[in-house]
Structure formats: structure tokens, C-alpha cells
Steps between C-alpha positions, in 0.01 A plus 500: 500500500261286690355496853674301770287373782661449828393451865642680786503307835515685832708287739314430816164599351253299295444780244595444140474791258502449125703750305505545126803658349562596128861423420687439175521130405884501488521645852261235635697219338823642648342543838358144491853364412652710781245377756551137391872530547449628851247241584224754549160559337445808300241599762762482779732702283247775450398496863859525622554792260196684630627432855833647418335812352286557807730372776542840658120504552503173688655380820604137491417328830673181601170308465477603134829332407503159350590220742832438320602865535378519862728208588798688351438820689761585757730195427787734403657706768705799399738621753632809320280807485608605157467155340514493119386166363641590159838532643464161668365341184789641293751362742345153505463479124860622466610212727290250301600599147849643543643192653 
């Protein structure tokens, strides 16, 4: 085991907080490989995990979203009240791969 130093960045604020974690070497190596595959830093991965854990304690305001996500907000209009995206996805994948 060794200590992993990472930085957490608060979007929209200029506050950086250093965090030291003690994690097994193998876990860190796997996490680094996973982050690299996803094009993320290990710090981003840790920050996103913490956000996921604490999301019910936070309210995400439109201004806190990244510009890329903000541009995507509201572009899809769903006309049905009980819309199930999984059903739609299944139909589209079926069309694509069953042909």
C-alpha cells in the first residue's frame, strides 16, 4: 500500500484541496488504467465518484453544468408521458443489428 495524492477541483470556484488516500498499489494501477481508457485523470475519476456518493446532498444548477452538457440540455423532446428510453434503445439496436 502507498499513499495516492490527488487534487479535487470545485468547478466554478478557485479552491483546490489536496487529498491523500491510502490505497493498495494494484487498485491504483487498475484505476489509472481505467481512467486512461476513459480519457480522464485519476483526480477526475475520484472527484466524480465523490460527487456520485454525495449527489443527494447537492442540487445541480444549470450554471454548474459544463458548457458541453448545457448545450445538450433540452434538445430532445419527448412527447409521451411514460417514455422509456431503454425500450427505444432496444428497438433501435434491434433495427441496426437484426437487419
